[in-house]
TISEDO-409206 format. One record per residue (C-alpha): residue in one letter; x, y, z. Coordinates in steps of 0.05 Angstrom, whole numbers, padded with zeros to 5 digits, always signed. Layout:
<recs>
aXYZ ...
</recs>
This chain:
<recs>
m-00008+00003-00008 d+00021+00067-00017 k+00037+00106+00044 f+00020+00179+00008 y-00044+00152-00003 i-00056+00137+00069 k-00030+00211+00088 t-00074+00242+00037 q-00143+00198+00063 i-00107+00222+00136 a-00109+00300+00116 m-00161+00302+00075 r-00212+00276+00136 q-00177+00331+00185 a-00195+00379+00137 e-00271+00365+00141 l-00269+00369+00211 p-00318+00386+00252 t-00371+00354+00212 d-00451+00387+00221 l-00489+00324+00255 k-00548+00314+00295 k-00540+00281+00365 r-00567+00212+00367 e-00608+00195+00428 n-00547+00150+00464 p-00475+00188+00457 l-00413+00143+00448 p-00376+00139+00510 v-00311+00188+00512 n-00247+00173+00550 v-00264+00106+00575 g-00196+00070+00564 k-00236+00022+00527 i-00233+00001+00450 v-00311+00016+00428 t-00345-00014+00383 i-00397+00006+00334 a-00432-00041+00289 g-00496-00043+00258 v-00529-00048+00182 r-00493-00011+00134 r-00524+00073+00130 c-00556+00064+00193 g-00513+00123+00226 k-00447+00086+00259 s-00402+00136+00228 s-00443+00192+00246 r-00437+00173+00314 m-00359+00179+00309 e-00360+00237+00278 v-00405+00267+00333 v-00346+00238+00377 v-00291+00274+00342 n-00333+00344+00347 e-00336+00339+00423 l-00264+00316+00419 l-00250+00390+00391 a-00297+00420+00427 i-00255+00418+00485 g-00184+00430+00460 v-00163+00361+00419 e-00124+00389+00366 r-00152+00361+00298 e-00084+00332+00279 r-00099+00290+00330 i-00147+00258+00295 l-00129+00192+00262 w-00193+00169+00218 i-00192+00119+00169 s-00251+00092+00123 f-00236+00019+00091 d-00293+00023+00054 d-00247+00047-00001 e-00230+00002-00064 r-00153+00017-00055 l-00151+00015+00028 v-00201-00048+00025 q-00149-00084-00004 m-00097-00086+00049 n-00088-00142+00093 s-00072-00147+00172 d+00003-00149+00163 e-00008-00076+00123 l-00051-00043+00179 y+00008-00011+00207 q+00024+00033+00154 i-00028+00074+00173 i+00007+00073+00239 e+00079+00086+00205 a+00039+00143+00155 y+00011+00182+00208 r+00080+00183+00252 e+00110+00205+00188 m+00064+00263+00183 y+00064+00280+00252 p+00125+00254+00283 e+00122+00305+00352 i+00058+00276+00368 e+00055+00217+00415 l+00014+00161+00396 s-00012+00150+00464 s-00058+00222+00460 v-00084+00204+00387 y-00152+00179+00380 m-00161+00131+00329 f-00225+00121+00287 f-00229+00056+00241 d-00293+00056+00196 e-00319-00009+00168 i-00256-00045+00201 q-00292-00114+00193 l-00274-00115+00115 i-00197-00124+00131 e-00185-00195+00151 n-00159-00207+00220 w-00164-00133+00249 e-00178-00143+00318 y-00102-00167+00324 f-00078-00101+00302 v-00126-00066+00342 m-00112-00105+00408 r-00030-00088+00391 l-00049-00018+00379 y-00084-00017+00446 k-00036-00049+00478 h+00017-00009+00463 s-00009+00049+00426 s-00071+00085+00453 k-00127+00080+00490 n-00171+00121+00456 i-00198+00072+00395 y-00265+00067+00368 i-00282+00021+00312 s-00349+00010+00272 g-00372-00042+00227 s-00430-00072+00189 n-00432-00153+00214 a-00448-00181+00279 t-00377-00216+00288 m-00363-00135+00313 l-00406-00160+00379 s-00384-00237+00383 t-00357-00280+00436 e-00297-00296+00388 l-00282-00216+00389 k-00290-00212+00461 s-00233-00257+00467 a-00189-00232+00407 l-00187-00159+00451 r-00184-00198+00516 g-00248-00174+00540 w-00230-00085+00526 p-00287-00074+00483 i-00353-00024+00502 e-00402-00051+00448 e-00453+00000+00425 e-00490-00036+00367 t-00533+00019+00326 l-00597+00014+00295 p-00635+00064+00251 l-00671+00127+00276 s-00708+00113+00335 f-00778+00157+00334 r-00750+00215+00382 e-00698+00218+00335 f-00744+00212+00281 c-00779+00268+00303 d-00716+00309+00322 f-00685+00300+00250 n-00756+00332+00227 g-00755+00395+00280 i-00816+00364+00319 k-00826+00371+00387 t-00831+00312+00429 d-00844+00349+00485 g-00904+00387+00480 w-00967+00380+00514 l-01018+00424+00463 e-01065+00383+00416 s-01024+00409+00360 d-00964+00384+00382 m-01008+00313+00384 a-01030+00317+00319 k-00960+00327+00286 l-00930+00272+00334 r-00989+00230+00304 n-00971+00247+00232 a-00897+00235+00242 f-00909+00165+00272 l-00953+00147+00213 a-00900+00164+00168 y-00835+00138+00220 n-00883+00070+00215 n-00884+00072+00138 e-00815+00096+00112 g-00764+00077+00172 g-00702+00113+00199 f-00647+00110+00155 p-00623+00176+00172 e-00601+00196+00088 v-00677+00174+00079 v-00704+00217+00131 l-00668+00281+00110 t-00692+00264+00039 q-00751+00301+00018 n-00768+00266-00052 p-00808+00203-00035 l-00792+00170-00108 m-00725+00186-00083 k-00727+00149-00014 v-00748+00086-00054 r-00690+00092-00104 i-00641+00096-00036 l-00671+00051-00003 q-00664-00004-00056 t-00598+00017-00065 y-00583-00008+00004 f-00621-00071-00013 d-00577-00079-00075 t-00506-00069-00034 m-00533-00112+00021 l-00546-00172-00021 l-00486-00154-00064 k-00434-00137-00033 d-00449-00148+00039 l-00469-00230+00032 v-00445-00242-00047 e-00382-00218-00040 h-00364-00220+00032 y-00392-00300+00041 n-00374-00320-00032 l-00450-00340-00045 s-00478-00351-00108 n-00550-00365-00136 i-00554-00284-00133 e-00631-00293-00163 v-00649-00353-00114 l-00622-00305-00057 r-00658-00254-00075 y-00716-00283-00069 f-00708-00315+00001 l-00700-00255+00030 k-00759-00233+00001 r-00801-00294+00033 i-00770-00273+00088 m-00792-00198+00093 a-00863-00221+00070 n-00869-00270+00132 l-00861-00210+00176 t-00884-00229+00242 k-00907-00290+00238 p-00858-00362+00256 t-00814-00367+00188 s-00805-00444+00172 i-00739-00453+00130 r-00758-00523+00104 a-00825-00492+00080 i-00791-00440+00044 h-00746-00490+00012 g-00807-00530-00019 d-00827-00459-00048 i-00768-00450-00078 k-00768-00526-00106 s-00838-00525-00140 r-00812-00459-00178 g-00757-00510-00213 l-00693-00473-00177 k-00639-00506-00147 v-00618-00497-00070 s-00594-00540-00013 k-00645-00527+00056 d-00572-00518+00085 d-00558-00462+00035 l-00617-00430+00052 y-00605-00436+00129 d-00533-00413+00123 w-00559-00356+00084 a-00610-00336+00142 n-00549-00339+00192 h-00511-00287+00148 a-00576-00239+00139 c-00574-00234+00216 d-00504-00230+00213 i-00508-00164+00168 f-00562-00145+00217 m-00618-00146+00155 f-00657-00185+00200 i-00663-00199+00279 r-00685-00265+00300 v-00732-00277+00358 p-00747-00348+00384 n-00807-00381+00413 y-00815-00378+00488 s-00805-00440+00521 k-00776-00458+00593 s-00744-00516+00559 l-00684-00493+00526 q-00681-00543+00479 k-00756-00523+00461 i-00730-00458+00440 e-00674-00484+00397 s-00721-00534+00358 s-00777-00478+00347 q-00781-00433+00285 p-00769-00366+00299 k-00794-00301+00275 y-00743-00251+00234 y-00760-00175+00244 c-00738-00125+00185 i-00688-00072+00210 d-00720-00027+00165 n-00796-00021+00147 g-00775+00035+00097 l-00736-00015+00067 r-00778-00068+00074 n-00831-00035+00033 a-00782-00015-00019 v-00768-00083-00030 l-00844-00112-00023 l-00898-00091-00054 p-00947-00054-00009 q-00994-00106+00024 s-01068-00088+00049 d-01050-00114+00125 d-00980-00080+00125 d-00999-00032+00182 g-01006-00079+00231 k-00938-00114+00211 k-00904-00052+00207 l-00925-00032+00277 e-00904-00094+00306 n-00834-00092+00270 t-00834-00020+00297 v-00843-00041+00370 f-00803-00093+00361 l-00749-00052+00337 q-00757-00006+00397 l-00756-00057+00450 y-00686-00087+00422 r-00663-00013+00418 h-00670-00001+00493 r-00653-00068+00521 c-00618-00087+00577 p-00553-00132+00572 i-00596-00180+00609 d-00658-00176+00574 q-00678-00234+00521 i-00741-00224+00474 y-00787-00279+00448 y-00857-00287+00417 y-00903-00340+00460 q-00942-00388+00422 g-00996-00432+00452 k-01069-00442+00434 g-01064-00371+00433 e-01004-00317+00415 c-00971-00263+00444 d-00923-00224+00402 f-00869-00206+00455 v-00846-00234+00521 i-00789-00192+00551 q-00745-00240+00597 r-00700-00195+00650 g-00660-00242+00683 v-00695-00294+00703 e-00753-00264+00708 i-00806-00250+00663 d-00814-00171+00659 r-00867-00153+00610 l-00913-00186+00561 i-00936-00142+00499 q-00989-00157+00444 v-00985-00107+00390 t-01049-00087+00340 w-01058-00034+00290 n-01129-00026+00327 m-01176-00050+00377 s-01252-00032+00351 d-01262-00094+00325 k-01287-00148+00368 e-01253-00212+00341 t-01189-00175+00343 r-01195-00148+00414 r-01224-00219+00440 r-01155-00251+00401 e-01102-00205+00429 i-01134-00202+00505 n-01140-00280+00511 g-01065-00283+00477 l-01043-00239+00539 i-01085-00280+00589 e-01054-00343+00571 a-00989-00316+00563 s-00990-00291+00629 e-01018-00356+00667 a-00963-00392+00633 t-00912-00344+00649 g-00930-00312+00710 c-00925-00241+00681 r-00975-00191+00711 n-00946-00132+00669 l-00994-00137+00608 i-00994-00090+00551 i-01024-00069+00480 i-00991-00028+00439 t-01041-00001+00380 g-01045+00051+00326 d-01076+00103+00367 n-01117+00070+00425 s-01106+00081+00499 e-01158+00046+00555 e-01144+00009+00609 i-01179-00062+00608 k-01186-00095+00676 l-01195-00174+00684 d-01234-00211+00729 d-01177-00239+00771 g-01153-00158+00784 k-01094-00160+00737 v-01095-00097+00683 i-01081-00084+00611 y-01052-00024+00590 v-01072+00003+00525 l-01030+00047+00493 p-01014+00082+00431 a-00952+00065+00400 w-00929+00146+00383 r-00935+00155+00453 w-00909+00087+00475 l-00845+00102+00425 l-00826+00166+00459 e-00820+00142+00536 r-00753+00135+00564 
</recs>
């Protein structure tokens, strides 16, 4: 690798600082003496979160020359191997020989593209700098193998597309107003958020057709770069169809075996094992998040059919033709993402399925903390009966009394004969709770 090119990239990045960016709800830690890993789906705002840290450092007096930022999503840098990574440090030292590396803040964007990058980072941390931030679009950034390689030093900061509160902030909508006009704006904002999702670039784009095009480009890039290229996959069109099938089955348990049968019936060839691998890979790049069926038996949890939630409603909308029952599906996906976004380290998210169904079982430690149903509207008698009965059954099976139904815009309290209370909450209000 040409050191001159590396120096040019370092200098160009420093010349762009500071950047004009909106802060996210949860800022990254600063000066904690840890390796901070920021993982998440492509284009969700990982780099921007690191740039906000840079802005904060500049604001407290850190010179821009002490900021070393390298993005590996670059056609020349991505060709580096792990042995060549130290050329970055050598190039920086040649640029600033008077600066001690221990005072340098290092930011490595999309570093997962370099094989065995973690050993380079660990050596840097041990011998050079305690101020290291790394980002990547792959779940291995949060894996147990990575923790082992980095000797337990990293602080993990998973990033998702914007929350509803962040969506409102990006659109200049107050979330703390109490006037009826404020509530009306929040309701309208929620409808937009539930439909178009929270990728920052999309939220800041005004043209509806351009939003769709951007999201379709995201999907194609995830398909071709993050899946096909990274995992050396072939059979691209079957893979595309498979991903769409999982998206279409949103909110329902997904049988890979059934999808395999469907693909075979279309005269297409793919092994069932390949489909299971593809599903795992799609979760690894954060396109989907898998939710298992709740059981007190670990064996039953492992053998049950999981649900797959999509990382963003807008992405799913841009890939699939909208269906007539999509509002409720998208609402459930929005609720799941919020639960996942604000989960505690000891939280597990399940769904419950017996005679009835409960959409979300939130386990905190060994206790079941909450049971949550999601439905767009409670006005239909059959829907109301089904949602209430599903909660009651899940409550009896788990012993949990914290019962919630999240709706498009309904609000009430339902008192049961045994003294339990079901709280019915409008999604736009629930999403703003801290």
